[in-house]
C-alpha positions in Angstrom: 13.5 -18.4 12.3 16.8 -16.3 12.4 17.0 -12.5 12.5 17.9 -12.5 8.8 14.5 -13.8 8.0 12.9 -10.7 9.6 12.7 -8.7 6.4 9.9 -7.6 4.0 9.1 -10.2 1.3 7.7 -7.5 -1.1 4.1 -8.7 -0.7 1.5 -7.3 -3.0 -0.4 -5.4 -0.3 0.2 -2.3 1.9 -0.9 -0.4 4.8 -4.1 0.6 2.9 -5.1 -2.9 2.2 -8.4 -3.9 3.8 -9.8 -7.2 5.0 -12.0 -7.7 2.0 -8.8 -7.4 -0.3 -7.0 -10.2 1.6 -9.9 -12.7 1.3 -11.0 -11.8 -2.1 -11.1 -15.0 -4.1 -10.3 -17.3 -1.1 -12.1 -20.4 -0.5 -11.8 -21.3 3.2 -14.6 -23.8 3.2 -13.9 -26.6 5.5 -11.6 -24.6 7.6 -12.2 -23.8 11.2 -10.8 -20.9 13.2 -10.9 -19.7 16.8 -10.8 -15.9 17.0 -10.6 -14.2 20.4 -12.2 -11.0 20.6 -14.1 -11.9 17.5 -17.0 -9.7 18.3 -15.8 -6.3 18.3 -13.1 -4.0 16.6 -10.4 -5.9 14.5 -11.7 -9.2 15.8 -15.2 -8.6 14.3 -13.7 -7.6 11.1 -11.6 -10.8 11.1 -14.6 -13.0 12.0 -16.6 -11.4 9.2 -13.8 -11.9 6.6 -13.3 -15.5 7.5 -16.7 -16.5 7.5 -17.4 -14.6 4.1 -14.6 -16.7 2.7 -16.4 -19.9 4.0 -14.6 -20.7 7.2 -16.4 -21.7 10.4 -15.5 -19.5 13.3 -15.8 -20.0 17.0 -15.6 -16.9 19.1 -14.7 -17.2 22.7 -16.0 -14.2 24.6 -16.0 -12.6 28.1 -19.4 -11.2 27.4 -21.2 -14.0 25.4 -24.5 -12.2 25.2 -22.9 -9.1 23.8 -21.0 -11.2 21.3 -24.1 -12.9 20.1 -25.8 -9.7 19.4 -22.8 -8.3 17.5 -22.5 -11.4 15.5 -26.3 -12.0 14.9 -26.0 -11.4 11.3 -22.8 -13.5 10.8 -23.3 -17.0 9.5 -21.3 -20.0 10.5 -20.1 -18.5 13.7 -20.5 -19.7 17.3 -19.9 -18.0 20.5 -18.6 -19.7 23.6 -17.9 -18.1 27.2 -14.3 -17.5 28.0 -12.4 -15.0 30.1 -8.7 -14.5 29.0 -7.9 -13.1 32.4 -9.1 -16.3 34.2 -7.0 -19.4 33.2 -9.5 -21.8 34.6 -12.1 -20.2 32.1 -9.7 -20.7 29.3 -9.3 -24.2 30.2 -12.9 -24.8 30.4 -13.4 -23.1 26.9 -10.5 -25.2 25.5 -12.1 -28.4 26.7 -15.4 -27.5 25.1 -13.7 -26.6 21.8 -11.7 -29.8 21.9 -14.9 -31.8 22.5 -16.5 -30.5 19.4 -13.6 -30.5 17.0 -11.2 -32.9 15.6 -8.8 -30.2 14.3 -8.3 -26.5 14.2 -6.9 -24.8 11.2 -6.5 -21.1 12.7 -6.1 -19.6 16.1 -6.4 -15.9 16.0 -5.4 -14.2 19.2 -6.9 -10.6 18.5 -8.4 -9.9 21.8 -6.4 -7.5 24.2 -6.5 -4.6 26.8 -4.5 -1.5 26.7 -3.1 0.9 29.3 -5.7 -0.2 32.0 -5.7 0.9 35.5 -3.7 -1.5 37.9 -5.7 -4.7 38.2 -4.6 -7.9 39.9 -6.0 -11.2 38.8 -5.7 -14.8 39.8 -2.9 -15.0 42.4 -1.9 -11.4 42.0 -0.8 -11.4 38.4 -0.7 -8.2 36.6 -3.8 -7.8 34.5 -2.5 -6.7 31.1 0.2 -9.4 31.1 -2.4 -12.0 32.1 -5.3 -11.1 29.6 -2.9 -10.3 26.7 -0.4 -13.0 27.1 -1.0 -15.7 29.8 -4.6 -16.3 28.5 -3.6 -16.8 24.9 -0.7 -18.9 25.9 -2.9 -21.2 27.8 -5.4 -21.3 25.1 -2.8 -22.3 22.4 -1.3 -24.9 24.7 -4.6 -26.5 25.4 -5.7 -26.4 21.8 -2.4 -27.5 20.5 -3.5 -31.1 19.7 -6.1 -29.8 17.5 -3.7 -27.5 15.7 -1.3 -30.3 15.1 -4.1 -32.5 13.7 -4.7 -29.9 11.0 -2.9 -29.7 7.7 -0.7 -26.7 8.2 -2.3 -24.8 11.0 -1.4 -21.2 11.8 -1.5 -19.3 15.0 -1.7 -15.5 14.6 -1.0 -13.2 17.6 -1.9 -9.4 17.7 1.2 -7.6 19.2 1.7 -3.9 18.7 4.3 -1.3 18.1 3.8 -0.6 21.8 6.3 -3.6 22.3 9.0 -0.9 21.8 8.3 0.5 25.2 10.0 -2.4 26.9 11.2 -5.9 26.8 10.1 -8.4 29.5 10.8 -7.1 33.0 12.4 -10.2 34.2 13.1 -8.5 37.7 9.5 -7.6 38.2 7.0 -8.7 35.4 4.1 -8.1 37.6 5.0 -4.5 38.6 4.9 -5.3 42.2 7.3 -2.5 42.9 5.2 0.2 41.2 2.8 0.2 38.3 3.0 2.0 35.1 0.1 1.2 32.7 2.1 1.9 29.4 5.1 -0.2 30.5 2.6 -3.0 31.4 1.0 -2.8 27.9 4.4 -2.6 26.3 5.6 -5.8 28.1 2.4 -7.7 27.3 2.9 -6.8 23.6 6.6 -8.0 23.6 5.3 -11.1 25.3 2.8 -11.6 22.5 5.7 -11.5 19.8 8.0 -13.8 21.8 5.2 -16.2 22.3 4.8 -16.5 18.5 8.5 -17.1 18.2 8.8 -20.0 20.5 5.4 -21.6 19.7 6.6 -21.7 15.9 9.9 -23.2 17.0 8.3 -26.1 18.8 5.3 -26.4 16.4 6.7 -26.3 13.0 7.6 -30.0 13.1 3.8 -30.7 13.2 3.1 -28.1 10.6 2.0 -25.4 13.2 3.4 -22.1 12.3 3.0 -18.9 14.3 3.3 -15.2 13.6 2.8 -12.0 15.5 2.0 -8.6 14.1 1.3 -5.0 14.5 -2.1 -4.2 13.1 -1.4 -0.5 12.9 -2.8 2.4 14.6 -6.6 2.1 14.9 -9.3 3.5 17.2 -11.4 0.6 18.5 -12.7 -0.5 21.8 -9.1 -1.2 22.8 -8.9 2.5 24.0 -12.0 2.1 26.2 -9.9 2.6 29.5 -8.6 6.0 28.1 -10.5 9.2 28.6 -11.4 11.3 25.5 -9.1 14.0 26.8 -6.3 11.6 27.0 -6.8 10.7 23.3 -7.2 14.3 22.2 -3.8 15.1 24.0 -2.1 12.3 22.0 -3.5 13.8 18.7 -5.5 10.8 18.0 -9.0 12.2 17.9 -10.7 15.6 18.1 -13.2 16.8 20.8 -16.0 15.0 19.2 -14.0 11.6 19.0 -13.3 11.8 15.2 -10.1 10.2 14.3 -7.6 12.9 13.1 -4.2 11.2 14.0 -1.7 10.7 11.2 -1.4 7.3 9.7 -4.5 5.8 11.5 -6.2 2.9 9.8 -9.8 1.8 9.5 -10.8 -1.3 11.4 -10.9 -3.2 8.1 -7.4 -2.1 7.3 -6.2 -3.0 10.7 -7.6 -6.6 10.3 -5.8 -7.0 7.0 -2.4 -8.0 8.4 -3.8 -10.7 10.6 -5.8 -12.2 7.8 -2.8 -12.0 5.5 -0.7 -13.9 8.2 -3.4 -16.5 8.4 -3.9 -17.2 4.7 -1.0 -15.9 2.6 0.8 -18.6 0.5 3.9 -16.3 0.8 4.3 -17.3 4.4 4.1 -21.1 3.5 7.2 -22.6 5.2 7.8 -19.6 7.2 7.1 -18.7 10.9 8.1 -17.0 14.1 8.1 -13.7 12.2 6.6 -10.3 13.1 4.5 -8.7 10.6 3.2 -5.2 9.6 1.3 -3.5 6.9 0.8 -7.1 5.2 4.4 -8.0 5.0 7.3 -9.1 7.2 8.6 -6.2 9.2 12.2 -5.2 9.4 14.2 -5.1 12.6 14.3 -1.6 14.1 17.1 -0.1 15.8 17.0 0.7 19.6 15.6 4.2 20.3 14.1 4.8 17.0 10.5 6.1 17.2 7.7 3.8 17.6 5.8 5.1 14.6 8.7 4.4 12.4 7.7 0.7 12.3 9.6 -2.6 12.5 10.3 -4.9 15.4 12.9 -4.6 18.2 15.6 -7.4 18.2 14.5 -8.2 21.8 10.9 -9.2 20.7 12.1 -11.9 18.3 15.0 -13.1 20.3 14.7 -17.0 20.5 16.5 -17.2 23.9 14.1 -14.5 25.4 11.2 -16.5 23.8 12.3 -19.7 25.3 12.7 -18.1 28.8 9.2 -16.6 28.7 7.7 -19.9 27.5 9.2 -21.7 30.6 8.0 -18.9 32.9 4.5 -18.9 31.4 4.3 -22.7 31.6 5.3 -22.6 35.3 2.8 -19.8 36.0 -0.2 -21.0 34.3 0.1 -24.7 34.6 -0.8 -25.0 31.0 -0.6 -28.4 29.3 3.1 -28.6 28.0 3.3 -29.2 24.1 4.8 -32.4 23.3 5.5 -34.1 20.0 
């Protein structure tokens, strides 16, 4: 992927496209997907759409009992325990999946946290960086042999327009010198985008392609750490919690770009791209408003992606990807 590849393709969808539109007519029978966060919000919509198209879906969940209730009426779906903020838990879940499958067609990294109070996990890692990036990084590394065994596997990572808040804070990625919940979120979302860039670079020889995306503005459980008043102050909802913000999507519309990334033939032979509104996003200039869309150059920079990959490998002890 080069920066010149990061431009819209003119795909036949838009911001108003919903999940059902994407999978209409698709036959995913025989395909297997892992969907993190696949029991609530965008993840639940993703699971429903994939299974409706015939795919088998495995949902790793921090709250497996809650997940099983949410997915009770979804056929061809299995829940296994996993906590993205605990790399040992991720390794255990990966081993369980690897024992059950001989290949994996789709890895959908949908789960995430946003603007949380300061939390330290593992050996003092910052919580949002860990749950949003390190956990998914470890999962992808451990499941990579299954992805490589598939015929054209794709890895789809939910990033966010929040990546425009900051690049990787190489001097202090764990905010040991002072915590800012929004900068921590922005860094984690930049990490999601960079992760897809380097995973694609090393995986394309095995037919494994990776994409990151901004799903759009959607009110889901992602905002659970924010008070109602904070959401009102930002103009997202009214005093009753009803969505009033301009340009907000439904959960089905929010899931559409990820499903497009997972299934669109327009992306055959492509990878390492940042997507939005069911198309490839353009590169946005520094300082432009977050809501104007696009991806910052630093979030798709291959050198930054390789540096983050090496850092993540050293920190998590994940299994290196070899070909």
